[in-house]
C-alpha positions as CSV (number, residue, x, y, z in Angstrom):
1,M,-62.2,22.8,-1.1
2,S,-58.5,22.9,-0.4
3,Q,-56.8,21.3,2.5
4,T,-53.7,22.3,4.1
5,I,-51.3,19.8,5.6
6,Q,-48.7,21.0,7.9
7,G,-45.4,19.1,8.1
8,S,-41.9,19.6,9.2
9,V,-38.9,19.7,6.8
10,F,-35.3,20.4,7.7
11,S,-32.2,21.7,5.9
12,I,-29.5,19.2,6.8
13,P,-25.8,20.3,6.7
14,V,-23.6,17.4,5.4
15,R,-19.8,17.4,5.8
16,V,-17.8,14.7,3.8
17,V,-14.5,14.0,5.5
18,G,-11.6,11.5,5.0
19,R,-12.0,8.3,7.0
20,F,-8.5,8.4,8.6
21,Y,-7.5,12.0,8.9
22,S,-10.9,13.7,8.9
23,L,-9.7,16.1,6.1
24,P,-12.5,17.7,4.2
25,V,-13.3,16.1,0.8
26,S,-14.3,18.8,-1.8
27,G,-16.1,17.8,-5.1
28,A,-17.9,14.9,-3.5
29,T,-21.4,14.3,-4.7
30,V,-24.1,13.3,-2.2
31,L,-27.2,11.7,-3.6
32,T,-30.3,11.4,-1.3
33,F,-33.3,9.3,-2.2
34,L,-36.4,11.0,-1.0
35,P,-39.6,9.2,0.3
36,D,-41.6,10.2,-2.8
37,S,-39.1,8.2,-5.1
38,T,-37.3,11.5,-6.2
39,N,-33.8,12.3,-5.3
40,Q,-31.7,15.3,-4.4
41,T,-28.1,15.7,-5.3
42,V,-25.6,18.2,-3.8
43,E,-21.9,18.7,-4.3
44,T,-19.4,19.5,-1.4
45,G,-17.4,22.7,-1.5
46,P,-13.8,23.3,-0.7
47,E,-14.3,22.6,3.0
48,G,-16.3,19.4,2.3
49,N,-19.6,20.9,3.2
50,A,-23.1,20.8,1.4
51,T,-26.6,21.3,2.5
52,L,-29.6,18.9,1.8
53,A,-32.6,21.2,1.6
54,Q,-36.1,20.6,2.8
55,L,-35.9,17.0,4.0
56,P,-38.9,15.6,5.8
57,P,-38.4,13.4,8.8
58,G,-37.5,9.9,7.8
59,S,-34.7,7.3,7.0
60,Y,-32.4,8.1,4.1
61,N,-29.7,6.3,2.1
62,L,-27.0,8.8,1.2
63,R,-24.8,7.7,-1.7
64,V,-21.5,9.6,-1.6
65,T,-19.3,9.6,-4.7
66,V,-15.7,10.8,-4.2
67,P,-13.5,12.0,-7.0
68,Y,-10.7,9.4,-7.3
69,G,-12.0,7.7,-4.2
70,V,-14.2,4.9,-3.0
71,R,-18.0,5.2,-3.2
72,S,-19.9,5.0,0.1
73,I,-23.5,4.5,1.1
74,V,-24.6,5.8,4.5
75,K,-28.0,5.1,6.1
76,T,-29.3,7.8,8.3
77,S,-32.4,8.9,10.1
78,V,-33.6,12.5,10.2
79,L,-36.0,13.3,13.0
80,G,-35.0,16.9,13.4
81,P,-32.3,19.3,12.7
82,V,-29.0,17.4,12.7
83,N,-25.5,17.7,11.2
84,I,-24.3,14.6,9.3
85,S,-20.6,13.8,8.9
86,I,-19.8,11.2,6.3
87,P,-16.4,9.4,6.5
88,V,-15.1,8.3,3.1
89,F,-11.9,6.9,1.5
90,S,-10.6,9.9,-0.6
91,I,-7.6,10.0,-2.8
92,A,-5.6,11.6,0.0
93,E,-6.6,8.8,2.4
94,L,-5.8,6.0,-0.1
95,L,-2.4,7.5,-0.9
96,T,-1.4,7.9,2.6
97,V,-2.6,4.3,3.5
98,I,-1.5,2.5,0.4
99,M,1.7,4.3,-0.7
100,P,3.9,3.8,2.5
101,P,3.8,0.0,2.3
102,I,4.4,0.1,-1.5
103,A,7.3,2.5,-1.0
104,V,8.9,0.3,1.7
105,A,8.5,-2.8,-0.6
106,I,10.2,-1.0,-3.5
107,A,13.1,0.3,-1.2
108,V,13.6,-3.3,0.0
109,V,13.7,-4.7,-3.4
110,L,16.2,-1.8,-4.6
111,L,18.4,-2.5,-1.6
112,A,18.4,-6.3,-2.2
113,L,19.3,-5.6,-5.9
114,K,22.1,-3.2,-5.0
115,R,23.5,-5.7,-2.5
116,E,23.4,-8.6,-5.1
117,H,25.1,-6.4,-7.7
118,A,27.8,-5.5,-5.2
119,R,28.3,-9.1,-4.3
120,R,28.6,-10.1,-8.1
121,V,31.0,-7.3,-8.8
122,A,33.2,-8.4,-5.8
123,M,33.3,-12.0,-7.1
124,P,36.5,-12.8,-9.0
125,T,36.2,-13.5,-12.7
126,T,38.9,-16.2,-12.6
127,P,39.2,-18.9,-10.1
128,P,41.5,-17.8,-7.1
129,Y,43.8,-20.8,-7.7
130,P,44.5,-22.9,-10.7
131,I,42.4,-26.0,-11.0
132,A,44.6,-29.0,-11.2
133,I,43.6,-31.6,-13.7
134,P,45.0,-34.8,-12.5
135,V,47.5,-36.4,-14.8
136,A,47.2,-40.1,-15.4
137,F,50.0,-42.3,-16.5
138,C,50.2,-45.5,-18.5
139,G,50.6,-48.4,-16.1
140,A,53.0,-50.2,-18.4
141,C,55.3,-47.6,-20.1
142,G,54.7,-44.7,-17.7
143,K,53.7,-42.2,-20.5
144,P,51.4,-39.2,-19.3
145,L,47.9,-39.6,-20.5
146,S,45.5,-36.6,-21.2
147,P,42.2,-36.6,-19.2
148,A,40.4,-37.9,-22.3
149,E,42.8,-40.8,-22.9
150,F,41.7,-44.1,-21.3
151,F,44.3,-46.2,-23.2
152,C,48.0,-45.5,-23.8
153,T,48.5,-44.7,-27.5
154,T,52.0,-46.0,-27.3
155,C,51.4,-49.5,-25.8
156,G,47.6,-49.9,-25.6
157,T,47.6,-50.4,-21.9
158,P,44.7,-49.0,-19.9
159,R,45.1,-45.9,-17.8
160,S,46.6,-46.5,-14.3
161,R,44.7,-45.2,-11.3
162,S,48.0,-43.6,-10.0
163,T,48.7,-40.0,-10.6
164,Q,52.4,-40.7,-10.6
165,P,54.3,-42.6,-13.3
166,S,55.1,-46.1,-12.3
167,P,58.7,-46.5,-11.6
168,T,60.6,-48.6,-14.2
169,P,62.0,-51.6,-12.4
170,Q,65.8,-51.3,-12.2
171,L,67.5,-54.6,-11.6
172,P,70.9,-54.7,-9.9
173,A,73.6,-56.1,-12.1
174,S,74.4,-58.9,-9.8
175,S,70.9,-60.3,-9.2
176,S,68.7,-62.2,-11.4
177,A,65.2,-61.3,-12.6
178,P,62.4,-62.1,-10.2
179,P,60.3,-65.2,-10.9
180,P,57.0,-64.7,-12.7
181,P,53.9,-64.4,-10.7
182,P,51.9,-67.8,-9.9
183,Q,49.0,-68.4,-12.3
Protein backbone atom coordinates (compact mmCIF):
# COMPACT_ATOMS: atom_id res chain seq x y z
CA MET A 1 0.00 0.00 0.00
CA SER A 2 1.48 3.32 -0.99
CA GLN A 3 0.64 6.60 0.53
CA THR A 4 0.95 9.94 -1.22
CA ILE A 5 1.78 13.00 0.84
CA GLN A 6 1.23 16.30 -0.77
CA GLY A 7 3.38 19.24 0.24
CA SER A 8 4.40 22.59 -1.10
CA VAL A 9 7.90 23.38 -2.23
CA PHE A 10 9.17 26.65 -3.62
CA SER A 11 12.00 27.82 -5.81
CA ILE A 12 13.38 30.88 -4.07
CA PRO A 13 15.36 33.48 -6.02
CA VAL A 14 18.33 34.80 -4.00
CA ARG A 15 20.21 38.00 -4.82
CA VAL A 16 23.55 38.72 -3.12
CA VAL A 17 24.40 42.44 -3.05
CA GLY A 18 26.95 44.69 -1.41
CA ARG A 19 25.93 46.10 1.96
CA PHE A 20 26.59 49.79 1.19
CA TYR A 21 26.07 50.28 -2.52
CA SER A 22 23.80 47.30 -3.30
CA LEU A 23 26.04 46.27 -6.18
CA PRO A 24 25.56 42.64 -7.31
CA VAL A 25 28.17 40.18 -6.01
CA SER A 26 29.04 37.46 -8.50
CA GLY A 27 30.70 34.21 -7.48
CA ALA A 28 29.18 34.17 -3.98
CA THR A 29 28.30 30.73 -2.62
CA VAL A 30 24.97 30.34 -0.80
CA LEU A 31 24.71 27.24 1.38
CA THR A 32 21.26 26.29 2.70
CA PHE A 33 20.75 23.70 5.42
CA LEU A 34 17.53 21.78 4.72
CA PRO A 35 15.22 20.31 7.41
CA ASP A 36 16.27 16.73 6.59
CA SER A 37 19.91 17.58 7.57
CA THR A 38 21.05 17.84 3.97
CA ASN A 39 22.12 21.04 2.33
CA GLN A 40 21.85 22.81 -0.98
CA THR A 41 24.61 24.99 -2.44
CA VAL A 42 24.21 27.51 -5.25
CA GLU A 43 26.58 30.09 -6.72
CA THR A 44 25.57 33.56 -7.84
CA GLY A 45 26.02 34.63 -11.45
CA PRO A 46 27.30 37.95 -12.86
CA GLU A 47 24.22 39.80 -11.62
CA GLY A 48 24.46 38.33 -8.11
CA ASN A 49 21.45 36.03 -8.65
CA ALA A 50 20.94 32.35 -7.80
CA THR A 51 17.91 30.11 -7.20
CA LEU A 52 17.36 27.75 -4.29
CA ALA A 53 15.20 24.99 -5.78
CA GLN A 54 12.40 23.05 -4.10
CA LEU A 55 12.50 24.45 -0.61
CA PRO A 56 9.66 23.36 1.64
CA PRO A 57 8.19 25.98 3.98
CA GLY A 58 10.32 26.50 7.09
CA SER A 59 13.13 28.49 8.69
CA TYR A 60 16.55 28.38 7.08
CA ASN A 61 20.04 29.56 7.82
CA LEU A 62 21.75 30.74 4.64
CA ARG A 63 25.55 30.86 4.83
CA VAL A 64 26.96 33.20 2.19
CA THR A 65 30.65 33.02 1.29
CA VAL A 66 31.89 35.95 -0.77
CA PRO A 67 35.13 35.83 -2.78
CA TYR A 68 37.59 38.18 -1.03
CA GLY A 69 34.84 39.35 1.30
CA VAL A 70 33.28 38.62 4.67
CA ARG A 71 31.20 35.49 5.24
CA SER A 72 27.60 36.14 6.34
CA ILE A 73 24.88 34.00 7.87
CA VAL A 74 21.27 35.05 7.32
CA LYS A 75 18.26 33.49 9.02
CA THR A 76 15.09 33.54 6.96
CA SER A 77 11.64 31.96 6.94
CA VAL A 78 10.07 30.57 3.79
CA LEU A 79 6.28 30.37 3.97
CA GLY A 80 5.60 30.87 0.28
CA PRO A 81 7.20 32.24 -2.86
CA VAL A 82 9.55 35.02 -1.82
CA ASN A 83 12.62 36.85 -3.15
CA ILE A 84 15.57 37.00 -0.78
CA SER A 85 18.16 39.76 -0.95
CA ILE A 86 21.29 39.18 1.12
CA PRO A 87 23.56 42.16 1.87
CA VAL A 88 27.24 41.25 2.32
CA PHE A 89 30.63 42.94 2.60
CA SER A 90 32.24 42.27 -0.76
CA ILE A 91 35.71 43.28 -1.90
CA ALA A 92 34.28 46.37 -3.63
CA GLU A 93 32.49 47.38 -0.44
CA LEU A 94 35.54 46.79 1.72
CA LEU A 95 37.81 48.75 -0.61
CA THR A 96 35.49 51.74 -0.82
CA VAL A 97 34.95 51.81 2.95
CA ILE A 98 38.49 51.05 4.11
CA MET A 99 40.69 52.61 1.43
CA PRO A 100 39.67 56.31 1.66
CA PRO A 101 40.67 56.69 5.34
CA ILE A 102 43.93 54.83 4.68
CA ALA A 103 44.65 57.03 1.65
CA VAL A 104 43.96 60.17 3.70
CA ALA A 105 46.26 58.95 6.49
CA ILE A 106 49.04 58.23 4.00
CA ALA A 107 48.59 61.64 2.37
CA VAL A 108 48.79 63.39 5.77
CA VAL A 109 51.98 61.53 6.68
CA LEU A 110 53.57 62.30 3.29
CA LEU A 111 52.66 65.99 3.59
CA ALA A 112 54.14 66.13 7.11
CA LEU A 113 57.34 64.45 5.88
CA LYS A 114 57.58 66.88 2.96
CA ARG A 115 57.16 69.89 5.26
CA GLU A 116 59.71 68.55 7.74
CA HIS A 117 62.20 67.96 4.91
CA ALA A 118 61.64 71.51 3.62
CA ARG A 119 62.10 72.88 7.14
CA ARG A 120 65.38 71.01 7.58
CA VAL A 121 66.67 72.09 4.18
CA ALA A 122 65.90 75.72 5.03
CA MET A 123 67.86 75.54 8.28
CA PRO A 124 71.36 77.01 7.99
CA THR A 125 74.20 74.56 8.36
CA THR A 126 76.35 77.09 10.23
CA PRO A 127 75.19 79.32 13.02
CA PRO A 128 73.88 82.67 11.79
CA TYR A 129 76.37 84.55 13.98
CA PRO A 130 79.68 83.52 15.49
CA ILE A 131 79.44 82.10 18.96
CA ALA A 132 81.70 84.16 21.18
CA ILE A 133 83.66 82.20 23.71
CA PRO A 134 84.22 84.53 26.61
CA VAL A 135 87.85 85.21 27.16
CA ALA A 136 89.08 85.20 30.73
CA PHE A 137 92.13 86.96 32.04
CA CYS A 138 94.54 86.33 34.86
CA GLY A 139 93.58 88.47 37.83
CA ALA A 140 97.22 89.24 38.65
CA CYS A 141 99.15 89.67 35.41
CA GLY A 142 96.26 90.18 32.93
CA LYS A 143 97.33 87.34 30.60
CA PRO A 144 94.38 86.00 28.45
CA LEU A 145 93.35 82.48 29.50
CA SER A 146 91.76 79.84 27.28
CA PRO A 147 88.34 78.45 28.33
CA ALA A 148 90.08 75.31 29.63
CA GLU A 149 92.61 77.17 31.80
CA PHE A 150 91.57 77.81 35.37
CA PHE A 151 94.97 78.97 36.54
CA CYS A 152 97.43 81.31 34.87
CA THR A 153 100.43 79.35 33.57
CA THR A 154 102.62 82.41 33.96
CA CYS A 155 101.98 83.38 37.57
CA GLY A 156 99.71 80.57 38.93
CA THR A 157 96.86 82.91 39.87
CA PRO A 158 93.28 81.63 39.52
CA ARG A 159 91.20 82.87 36.64
CA SER A 160 89.49 86.22 37.16
CA ARG A 161 85.72 86.44 36.74
CA SER A 162 86.14 89.54 34.60
CA THR A 163 86.15 89.21 30.84
CA GLN A 164 88.41 92.24 30.58
CA PRO A 165 92.06 92.29 31.57
CA SER A 166 92.64 93.90 34.90
CA PRO A 167 94.25 97.30 34.47
CA THR A 168 97.83 97.54 35.64
CA PRO A 169 97.99 100.14 38.33
CA GLN A 170 99.98 103.16 37.17
CA LEU A 171 101.27 105.28 39.99
CA PRO A 172 101.88 108.96 39.35
CA ALA A 173 105.49 109.94 39.76
CA SER A 174 104.76 112.45 42.51
CA SER A 175 102.69 110.20 44.76
CA SER A 176 103.62 107.33 46.94
CA ALA A 177 102.24 103.81 46.82
CA PRO A 178 98.96 103.21 48.62
CA PRO A 179 99.11 101.56 52.03
CA PRO A 180 98.58 97.80 52.17
CA PRO A 181 95.06 96.62 52.99
CA PRO A 182 94.29 95.98 56.69
CA GLN A 183 94.53 92.39 57.84
